[in-house]
ROLO-679933 format. One record per residue (C-alpha): residue number from 1; residue in three letters; chain; x, y, z. Coordinates in steps of 0.5 Angstrom, whole numbers. Example, Ala and Ser with C-alpha at 12.3 -4.5 7.8 and 13.67 -1.06 7.14 Angstrom:
! ROLO-679933
[rec 1 ala A [25 -9 16]]
[rec 2 ser A [27 -2 14]]
//
This chain:
! ROLO-679933
[rec 1 unk A [-47 -11 -37]]
[rec 2 unk A [-48 -17 -33]]
[rec 3 unk A [-41 -15 -29]]
[rec 4 unk A [-44 -8 -28]]
[rec 5 unk A [-51 -10 -26]]
[rec 6 unk A [-47 -15 -21]]
[rec 7 unk A [-43 -10 -18]]
[rec 8 unk A [-49 -5 -17]]
[rec 9 unk A [-53 -10 -14]]
[rec 10 unk A [-47 -12 -9]]
[rec 11 unk A [-47 -4 -7]]
[rec 12 unk A [-54 -4 -7]]
[rec 13 unk A [-55 -10 -2]]
[rec 14 unk A [-49 -7 2]]
[rec 15 unk A [-52 0 2]]
[rec 16 unk A [-58 -3 5]]
[rec 17 unk A [-55 -8 10]]
[rec 18 unk A [-50 -4 13]]
[rec 19 unk A [-55 1 17]]
[rec 20 unk A [-60 -5 18]]
[rec 21 unk A [-55 -9 21]]
[rec 22 unk A [-53 -3 26]]
[rec 23 unk A [-60 -2 28]]
[rec 24 unk A [-62 -10 29]]
[rec 25 unk A [-55 -11 33]]
[rec 26 unk A [-56 -4 37]]
[rec 27 unk A [-62 -7 42]]
[rec 28 unk A [-60 -14 42]]
[rec 29 unk A [-53 -13 45]]
[rec 30 unk A [-54 -12 52]]
[rec 31 unk A [-50 -7 57]]
[rec 32 unk A [-47 -13 61]]
[rec 33 unk A [-43 -15 55]]
[rec 34 unk A [-36 -14 56]]
[rec 35 unk A [-38 -6 57]]
[rec 36 unk A [-44 -2 57]]
[rec 37 unk A [-41 2 50]]
[rec 38 unk A [-39 -5 47]]
[rec 39 unk A [-46 -6 44]]
[rec 40 unk A [-46 1 41]]
[rec 41 unk A [-39 0 38]]
[rec 42 unk A [-40 -7 35]]
[rec 43 unk A [-46 -5 32]]
[rec 44 unk A [-43 1 28]]
[rec 45 unk A [-37 -3 27]]
[rec 46 unk A [-41 -8 23]]
[rec 47 unk A [-44 -2 19]]
[rec 48 unk A [-37 0 17]]
[rec 49 unk A [-35 -7 15]]
[rec 50 unk A [-40 -8 11]]
[rec 51 unk A [-40 -1 7]]
[rec 52 unk A [-32 -2 7]]
[rec 53 unk A [-33 -9 4]]
[rec 54 unk A [-38 -7 -1]]
[rec 55 unk A [-36 0 -2]]
[rec 56 unk A [-43 2 -2]]
[rec 57 unk A [-41 9 -1]]
[rec 58 unk A [-34 12 -2]]
[rec 59 unk A [-30 9 3]]
[rec 60 unk A [-28 16 6]]
[rec 61 unk A [-35 18 7]]
[rec 62 unk A [-36 11 11]]
[rec 63 unk A [-30 13 15]]
[rec 64 unk A [-33 19 18]]
[rec 65 unk A [-39 15 21]]
[rec 66 unk A [-35 14 28]]
[rec 67 unk A [-34 22 28]]
[rec 68 unk A [-41 23 28]]
[rec 69 unk A [-44 17 31]]
[rec 70 unk A [-39 16 37]]
[rec 71 unk A [-41 22 40]]
[rec 72 unk A [-48 22 39]]
[rec 73 unk A [-49 15 42]]
[rec 74 unk A [-44 17 48]]
[rec 75 unk A [-39 13 47]]
[rec 76 unk A [-34 18 47]]
[rec 77 unk A [-34 26 47]]
[rec 78 unk A [-33 30 40]]
[rec 79 unk A [-26 32 42]]
[rec 80 unk A [-24 25 43]]
[rec 81 unk A [-27 22 37]]
[rec 82 unk A [-24 28 32]]
[rec 83 unk A [-17 27 35]]
[rec 84 unk A [-15 21 31]]
[rec 85 unk A [-17 25 24]]
[rec 86 unk A [-11 29 26]]
[rec 87 unk A [-6 24 28]]
[rec 88 unk A [1 25 26]]
[rec 89 unk A [1 19 22]]
[rec 90 unk A [-4 23 18]]
[rec 91 unk A [0 28 16]]
[rec 92 unk A [6 24 15]]
[rec 93 unk A [2 21 9]]
[rec 94 unk A [0 28 7]]
[rec 95 unk A [7 30 7]]
[rec 96 unk A [9 24 3]]
[rec 97 unk A [3 25 -2]]
[rec 98 unk A [6 32 -3]]
[rec 99 unk A [13 30 -5]]
[rec 100 unk A [10 25 -9]]
[rec 101 unk A [6 30 -13]]
[rec 102 unk A [12 34 -14]]
[rec 103 unk A [16 28 -17]]
[rec 104 unk A [10 26 -22]]
[rec 105 unk A [8 33 -24]]
[rec 106 unk A [16 34 -26]]
[rec 107 unk A [16 27 -29]]
[rec 108 unk A [22 26 -25]]
[rec 109 unk A [20 19 -23]]
[rec 110 unk A [19 17 -31]]
[rec 111 unk A [26 19 -32]]
[rec 112 unk A [29 15 -26]]
[rec 113 unk A [25 9 -29]]
[rec 114 unk A [27 10 -36]]
[rec 115 unk A [34 10 -34]]
[rec 116 unk A [34 4 -30]]
[rec 117 unk A [31 0 -36]]
[rec 118 unk A [36 3 -40]]
[rec 119 unk A [42 0 -36]]
[rec 120 unk A [39 -7 -35]]
[rec 121 unk A [39 -9 -43]]
[rec 122 unk A [35 -10 -49]]
[rec 123 unk A [34 -18 -48]]
[rec 124 unk A [27 -20 -46]]
[rec 125 unk A [29 -22 -39]]
[rec 126 unk A [33 -16 -38]]
[rec 127 unk A [28 -11 -40]]
[rec 128 unk A [23 -15 -35]]
[rec 129 unk A [29 -14 -30]]
[rec 130 unk A [29 -6 -31]]
[rec 131 unk A [22 -5 -31]]
[rec 132 unk A [22 -9 -24]]
[rec 133 unk A [27 -5 -21]]
[rec 134 unk A [24 2 -23]]
[rec 135 unk A [17 0 -21]]
[rec 136 unk A [19 -3 -14]]
[rec 137 unk A [24 3 -13]]
[rec 138 unk A [18 8 -15]]
[rec 139 unk A [13 5 -11]]
[rec 140 unk A [17 6 -5]]
[rec 141 unk A [16 13 -5]]
[rec 142 unk A [9 14 -9]]
[rec 143 unk A [2 11 -9]]
[rec 144 unk A [3 4 -12]]
[rec 145 unk A [-3 6 -17]]
[rec 146 unk A [0 12 -20]]
[rec 147 unk A [6 8 -21]]
[rec 148 unk A [3 2 -25]]
[rec 149 unk A [-1 8 -29]]
[rec 150 unk A [6 11 -31]]
[rec 151 unk A [9 4 -32]]
[rec 152 unk A [4 1 -36]]
[rec 153 unk A [4 5 -43]]
[rec 154 unk A [12 4 -43]]
[rec 155 unk A [11 -3 -42]]
[rec 156 unk A [5 -3 -47]]
[rec 157 unk A [10 1 -52]]
[rec 158 unk A [15 -5 -51]]
[rec 159 unk A [10 -10 -52]]
[rec 160 unk A [8 -7 -59]]
[rec 161 unk A [15 -7 -61]]
[rec 162 unk A [14 -15 -62]]
[rec 163 unk A [9 -14 -67]]
[rec 164 unk A [11 -13 -74]]
[rec 165 unk A [4 -13 -76]]
[rec 166 unk A [0 -9 -71]]
[rec 167 unk A [-7 -12 -73]]
[rec 168 unk A [-4 -19 -70]]
[rec 169 unk A [-8 -21 -64]]
[rec 170 unk A [-5 -22 -57]]
[rec 171 unk A [-7 -30 -58]]
[rec 172 unk A [-4 -30 -65]]
[rec 173 unk A [3 -28 -62]]
[rec 174 unk A [9 -33 -62]]
[rec 175 unk A [9 -37 -55]]
[rec 176 unk A [15 -33 -53]]
[rec 177 unk A [13 -26 -55]]
[rec 178 unk A [6 -28 -51]]
[rec 179 unk A [10 -30 -45]]
[rec 180 unk A [14 -24 -45]]
[rec 181 unk A [8 -19 -45]]
[rec 182 unk A [4 -23 -40]]
[rec 183 unk A [11 -23 -35]]
[rec 184 unk A [12 -16 -37]]
[rec 185 unk A [5 -14 -35]]
[rec 186 unk A [5 -18 -28]]
[rec 187 unk A [12 -15 -26]]
[rec 188 unk A [9 -8 -27]]
[rec 189 unk A [3 -10 -23]]
[rec 190 unk A [6 -14 -18]]
[rec 191 unk A [12 -10 -17]]
[rec 192 unk A [8 -4 -15]]
[rec 193 unk A [5 -8 -10]]
[rec 194 unk A [12 -11 -7]]
[rec 195 unk A [15 -4 -7]]
[rec 196 unk A [11 -1 -3]]
[rec 197 unk A [13 -5 3]]
[rec 198 unk A [20 -2 3]]
[rec 199 unk A [18 4 7]]
[rec 200 unk A [13 7 12]]
[rec 201 unk A [10 11 7]]
[rec 202 unk A [10 6 1]]
[rec 203 unk A [3 4 2]]
[rec 204 unk A [-3 6 6]]
[rec 205 unk A [-3 -1 11]]
[rec 206 unk A [4 1 13]]
[rec 207 unk A [2 8 15]]
[rec 208 unk A [-5 5 19]]
[rec 209 unk A [0 0 23]]
[rec 210 unk A [4 6 25]]
[rec 211 unk A [-2 10 27]]
[rec 212 unk A [-5 4 31]]
[rec 213 unk A [2 3 34]]
[rec 214 unk A [2 10 37]]
[rec 215 unk A [-5 10 39]]
[rec 216 unk A [-5 4 43]]
[rec 217 unk A [2 4 45]]
[rec 218 unk A [5 11 44]]
[rec 219 unk A [11 8 40]]
[rec 220 unk A [14 11 34]]
[rec 221 unk A [16 7 28]]
[rec 222 unk A [23 9 26]]
[rec 223 unk A [23 10 19]]
[rec 224 unk A [30 7 18]]
[rec 225 unk A [29 1 22]]
[rec 226 unk A [23 -1 18]]
[rec 227 unk A [27 0 12]]
[rec 228 unk A [32 -5 15]]
[rec 229 unk A [26 -10 15]]
[rec 230 unk A [22 -8 9]]
[rec 231 unk A [27 -7 4]]
[rec 232 unk A [30 -14 5]]
[rec 233 unk A [23 -17 5]]
[rec 234 unk A [22 -13 -1]]
[rec 235 unk A [29 -15 -5]]
[rec 236 unk A [27 -23 -3]]
[rec 237 unk A [20 -22 -6]]
[rec 238 unk A [22 -19 -12]]
[rec 239 unk A [28 -24 -14]]
[rec 240 unk A [23 -30 -13]]
[rec 241 unk A [18 -26 -17]]
[rec 242 unk A [23 -25 -23]]
[rec 243 unk A [25 -32 -23]]
[rec 244 unk A [18 -35 -22]]
[rec 245 unk A [16 -31 -28]]
[rec 246 unk A [22 -31 -33]]
[rec 247 unk A [25 -38 -31]]
[rec 248 unk A [19 -42 -29]]
[rec 249 unk A [12 -40 -31]]
[rec 250 unk A [13 -35 -37]]
[rec 251 unk A [19 -37 -41]]
[rec 252 unk A [20 -32 -47]]
[rec 253 unk A [27 -34 -49]]
[rec 254 unk A [28 -27 -53]]
[rec 255 unk A [35 -25 -54]]
[rec 256 unk A [33 -18 -56]]
[rec 257 unk A [27 -14 -57]]
[rec 258 unk A [28 -10 -63]]
[rec 259 unk A [27 -3 -63]]
[rec 260 unk A [27 -3 -55]]
[rec 261 unk A [34 2 -55]]
[rec 262 unk A [31 7 -60]]
[rec 263 unk A [24 7 -56]]
[rec 264 unk A [27 8 -49]]
[rec 265 unk A [32 13 -52]]
[rec 266 unk A [26 17 -56]]
[rec 267 unk A [22 17 -49]]
[rec 268 unk A [28 20 -46]]
[rec 269 unk A [29 25 -51]]
[rec 270 unk A [22 27 -51]]
[rec 271 unk A [24 29 -43]]
[rec 272 unk A [30 33 -45]]
[rec 273 unk A [35 35 -41]]
[rec 274 unk A [35 35 -33]]
[rec 275 unk A [31 41 -32]]
[rec 276 unk A [31 46 -26]]
[rec 277 unk A [25 44 -23]]
[rec 278 unk A [27 36 -23]]
[rec 279 unk A [34 38 -20]]
[rec 280 unk A [30 42 -15]]
[rec 281 unk A [25 36 -14]]
[rec 282 unk A [31 31 -13]]
[rec 283 unk A [34 35 -8]]
[rec 284 unk A [28 36 -4]]
[rec 285 unk A [27 28 -5]]
[rec 286 unk A [34 26 -3]]
[rec 287 unk A [34 31 3]]
[rec 288 unk A [28 28 6]]
[rec 289 unk A [30 21 5]]
[rec 290 unk A [36 22 8]]
[rec 291 unk A [33 25 14]]
[rec 292 unk A [28 20 15]]
[rec 293 unk A [33 15 15]]
[rec 294 unk A [38 18 19]]
[rec 295 unk A [34 22 24]]
[rec 296 unk A [36 18 30]]
[rec 297 unk A [43 19 30]]
[rec 298 unk A [42 27 28]]
[rec 299 unk A [37 27 34]]
[rec 300 unk A [43 24 39]]
[rec 301 unk A [48 29 36]]
[rec 302 unk A [44 35 37]]
[rec 303 unk A [42 32 44]]
[rec 304 unk A [34 34 42]]
[rec 305 unk A [28 30 39]]
[rec 306 unk A [28 35 34]]
[rec 307 unk A [26 30 28]]
[rec 308 unk A [21 25 27]]
[rec 309 unk A [18 22 21]]
[rec 310 unk A [12 27 21]]
[rec 311 unk A [15 33 21]]
[rec 312 unk A [21 31 16]]
[rec 313 unk A [15 29 11]]
[rec 314 unk A [11 35 12]]
[rec 315 unk A [18 39 11]]
[rec 316 unk A [19 36 5]]
[rec 317 unk A [12 37 3]]
[rec 318 unk A [12 44 4]]
[rec 319 unk A [18 46 1]]
[rec 320 unk A [15 43 -6]]
[rec 321 unk A [10 49 -5]]
[rec 322 unk A [15 55 -3]]
[rec 323 unk A [22 53 -7]]
[rec 324 unk A [21 58 -13]]
[rec 325 unk A [22 56 -20]]
[rec 326 unk A [22 63 -22]]
[rec 327 unk A [22 69 -18]]
[rec 328 unk A [20 74 -23]]
[rec 329 unk A [13 70 -24]]
[rec 330 unk A [13 68 -17]]
[rec 331 unk A [13 60 -20]]
[rec 332 unk A [14 55 -15]]
[rec 333 unk A [15 47 -16]]
[rec 334 unk A [8 46 -14]]
[rec 335 unk A [1 50 -13]]
[rec 336 unk A [-5 49 -9]]
[rec 337 unk A [-9 47 -15]]
[rec 338 unk A [-4 41 -16]]
[rec 339 unk A [-7 38 -9]]
[rec 340 unk A [-13 36 -13]]
[rec 341 unk A [-10 30 -15]]
[rec 342 unk A [-8 28 -8]]
[rec 343 unk A [-12 22 -5]]
[rec 344 unk A [-15 26 1]]
[rec 345 unk A [-20 21 2]]
[rec 346 unk A [-14 16 4]]
[rec 347 unk A [-13 21 9]]
[rec 348 unk A [-20 21 12]]
[rec 349 unk A [-20 14 12]]
[rec 350 unk A [-14 13 16]]
[rec 351 unk A [-17 18 21]]
[rec 352 unk A [-24 14 21]]
[rec 353 unk A [-20 7 22]]
[rec 354 unk A [-16 10 28]]
[rec 355 unk A [-23 13 31]]
[rec 356 unk A [-26 6 30]]
[rec 357 unk A [-20 2 33]]
[rec 358 unk A [-20 7 39]]
[rec 359 unk A [-28 6 40]]
[rec 360 unk A [-26 -2 40]]
[rec 361 unk A [-21 -1 45]]
[rec 362 unk A [-24 4 50]]
[rec 363 unk A [-30 -1 50]]
[rec 364 unk A [-26 -7 52]]
[rec 365 unk A [-27 -11 46]]
[rec 366 unk A [-20 -12 43]]
[rec 367 unk A [-18 -14 50]]
[rec 368 unk A [-23 -19 50]]
[rec 369 unk A [-22 -22 43]]
[rec 370 unk A [-15 -22 44]]
[rec 371 unk A [-15 -26 51]]
[rec 372 unk A [-20 -31 48]]
[rec 373 unk A [-15 -32 42]]
[rec 374 unk A [-9 -32 46]]
[rec 375 unk A [-12 -37 51]]
[rec 376 unk A [-13 -42 45]]
[rec 377 unk A [-7 -41 41]]
[rec 378 unk A [-2 -47 41]]
[rec 379 unk A [4 -43 40]]
[rec 380 unk A [6 -36 39]]
[rec 381 unk A [10 -38 32]]
[rec 382 unk A [4 -42 30]]
[rec 383 unk A [-1 -36 31]]
[rec 384 unk A [4 -31 27]]
[rec 385 unk A [4 -36 22]]
[rec 386 unk A [-4 -37 22]]
[rec 387 unk A [-5 -29 22]]
[rec 388 unk A [0 -28 16]]
[rec 389 unk A [-4 -33 12]]
[rec 390 unk A [-10 -30 14]]
[rec 391 unk A [-8 -23 12]]
[rec 392 unk A [-5 -25 5]]
[rec 393 unk A [-11 -29 3]]
[rec 394 unk A [-17 -24 6]]
[rec 395 unk A [-13 -18 2]]
[rec 396 unk A [-15 -22 -4]]
[rec 397 unk A [-22 -20 -3]]
[rec 398 unk A [-22 -14 1]]
[rec 399 unk A [-19 -7 1]]
[rec 400 unk A [-12 -8 4]]
[rec 401 unk A [-13 -1 8]]
[rec 402 unk A [-20 -4 11]]
[rec 403 unk A [-17 -10 13]]
[rec 404 unk A [-11 -8 17]]
[rec 405 unk A [-16 -3 20]]
[rec 406 unk A [-20 -8 22]]
[rec 407 unk A [-15 -14 24]]
[rec 408 unk A [-9 -10 27]]
[rec 409 unk A [-13 -8 33]]
[rec 410 unk A [-15 -15 35]]
[rec 411 unk A [-8 -17 33]]
[rec 412 unk A [-5 -12 38]]
[rec 413 unk A [-10 -15 43]]
[rec 414 unk A [-7 -22 42]]
[rec 415 unk A [0 -19 43]]
[rec 416 unk A [-2 -15 50]]
[rec 417 unk A [-5 -22 53]]
[rec 418 unk A [1 -26 51]]
[rec 419 unk A [6 -21 53]]
[rec 420 unk A [9 -20 46]]
[rec 421 unk A [12 -14 43]]
[rec 422 unk A [6 -12 38]]
[rec 423 unk A [11 -10 33]]
[rec 424 unk A [13 -17 32]]
[rec 425 unk A [6 -19 31]]
[rec 426 unk A [3 -13 27]]
[rec 427 unk A [9 -12 22]]
[rec 428 unk A [8 -19 19]]
[rec 429 unk A [0 -18 18]]
[rec 430 unk A [1 -11 15]]
[rec 431 unk A [6 -13 10]]
[rec 432 unk A [2 -19 9]]
[rec 433 unk A [-4 -15 7]]
[rec 434 unk A [0 -12 1]]
[rec 435 unk A [1 -19 -2]]
[rec 436 unk A [-5 -19 -6]]
[rec 437 unk A [-3 -23 -13]]
[rec 438 unk A [-9 -27 -15]]
[rec 439 unk A [-14 -23 -18]]
[rec 440 unk A [-15 -17 -22]]
[rec 441 unk A [-20 -14 -16]]
[rec 442 unk A [-15 -15 -11]]
[rec 443 unk A [-11 -9 -12]]
[rec 444 unk A [-11 -3 -17]]
[rec 445 unk A [-4 -5 -20]]
[rec 446 unk A [-7 -12 -21]]
[rec 447 unk A [-13 -9 -25]]
[rec 448 unk A [-9 -4 -29]]
[rec 449 unk A [-5 -9 -32]]
[rec 450 unk A [-10 -14 -33]]
[rec 451 unk A [-14 -9 -37]]
[rec 452 unk A [-9 -9 -42]]
[rec 453 unk A [-12 -15 -45]]
[rec 454 unk A [-5 -18 -46]]
[rec 455 unk A [-7 -24 -40]]
[rec 456 unk A [-13 -28 -38]]
[rec 457 unk A [-15 -29 -31]]
[rec 458 unk A [-12 -36 -31]]
[rec 459 unk A [-5 -33 -32]]
[rec 460 unk A [-6 -28 -26]]
[rec 461 unk A [-8 -34 -21]]
[rec 462 unk A [-3 -38 -24]]
[rec 463 unk A [3 -33 -22]]
[rec 464 unk A [-1 -30 -16]]
[rec 465 unk A [-2 -37 -12]]
[rec 466 unk A [5 -38 -12]]
[rec 467 unk A [7 -31 -10]]
[rec 468 unk A [2 -32 -4]]
[rec 469 unk A [6 -38 -2]]
[rec 470 unk A [13 -35 -3]]
[rec 471 unk A [11 -29 1]]
[rec 472 unk A [8 -32 7]]
[rec 473 unk A [14 -36 7]]
[rec 474 unk A [19 -30 7]]
[rec 475 unk A [15 -26 11]]
[rec 476 unk A [14 -31 17]]
[rec 477 unk A [22 -33 16]]
[rec 478 unk A [23 -25 17]]
[rec 479 unk A [18 -25 23]]
[rec 480 unk A [22 -30 27]]
[rec 481 unk A [29 -28 25]]
[rec 482 unk A [30 -21 22]]
[rec 483 unk A [24 -17 26]]
[rec 484 unk A [26 -20 32]]
[rec 485 unk A [34 -18 31]]
[rec 486 unk A [31 -11 29]]
[rec 487 unk A [26 -10 34]]
[rec 488 unk A [28 -14 40]]
//
C-alpha cells in the first residue's frame, strides 16, 4: 500500500511539474540565449524529461509532445516534426518486432532454449550455464522483457525440483540450494539485458543510437560491424557474470539437480516434434540474420546498394504475414491480430526522441553544450570513461531508452567539437545504458526475476555493483581497442 502510494505520488508530482516547468522556463529564457528557438526547445525538453523520468503518463504519449508543440511554437514545420517518426530506424525495429512475434507465437524460442539447457548438463552450474547461453542468445533477437518472461517459469520449475517438500520456504532451503536459486534467477535477468547488446535490434537503446547517428551525420550502422563489437563484449560480460555468480558470490556446490533431465524432456515432449510452422519461422529468421550480417558483400557483388538493415528487417517481418501454413485455409504464420502484442509505444518513443534531438540540434543547443564540455575535458579517453560511468549508473534510476535519447545528442555534440568519430563516443554510452544490474526497478527483466520471491534486494545489489564495475571496465577497454579497430 505504501509503495503504491509513493509511486502514485511520484507520478502526480511529475504530472504537475512537467507542464509547470515548461510554462515557467518559456518566458524566462531570452531569445538571445544560443538562438531564438533555444528557449522553446529547452522548455519542452524539461517537460518531456520530467514526464519520462516519473512516467506520469505513458512514455509514448510524452514522445508525441514535440510533434504537436514544435510546429505550434514555430520551432519547425509540421512536415519536419513528423519526419523523425517515420525514420528508417523505426521500421527496422518494427520488422524486428514482427520476426520476434513469429518466434514467440510458434514457441521456436522456447525450443531453442530448452535444447541449449539440455546440452550443458544437469549440475547446478551446468544448468545455470545453459540458462545463461539460451537467455542471452534469444535476447539478441527479441525483447529482453519477453525473454525474461519466457525463461522465468522454466527456471522456477527447475528450482522447485530442489524442494522435496513444497511447503518449505525459500529461506529454509540449504545454503547451496538457496544460492543456486538466487544465481539462476540473476542469470536470467542479467542475461536478458546483456544479450541485447549483441545486435542492433537486440535492445531499444541500440536502435535509438542508430537513428540519431543517421539523423545527425547521415551515417548507417552496419549490422555485421555492430556484431563484431557487440558480440565480443557480450561474451566477455556473460563469462564474467557466470564466474562471479557461480564461483564467488553464490556458490551452490550442487553436482546434480534431481529430476532436471526429466523436466527438460517433458517440456520438449510437450512441444512435440518440430512443426511446419516452426520450420518456416526458422528459415525466415535464419535468412534474415544472414542478410543482415552479409549485406555489404552482397551489395558489392551485385554492384548496387540493394540491401540495408531496414529493408531486410521489414522483408523478414512481411514474410511472417505472407508465408502460408495452409493454402486451403489461407492461414499464415502471423495474422494482423497478433500485432496487438507488439510494442507500438516503443516505435512512437523512438520517433519522439529523434524529433526532440532534431529540435535541440536545430536550436544550436547540442553544439553549444558539446563545445563547453569539449573545452573543459582533460583528455578524450578520460571523457569516454566518464561518459560510460555516467550511462551505467544513471540507467539504474531511469529508462535506458530515455537516457540515450537525452544523453546521446550531447555526446554527439562533444564528438563533433573534438573532431572524434561519433560512433567511438556514442557506442560505449549506448552499450553502457543497457548495463543496469543493481536494482529491480532498473530494467523489466530485473523486476521480473526479483518478483519470484527467491531473492532480496541485497542479493541484486551485491551482484549488481560488481557487474556494473566489470561492465564499465570491459566497455572502456573495448572503446579504446575493438571499436577503434572496427570503425577506425
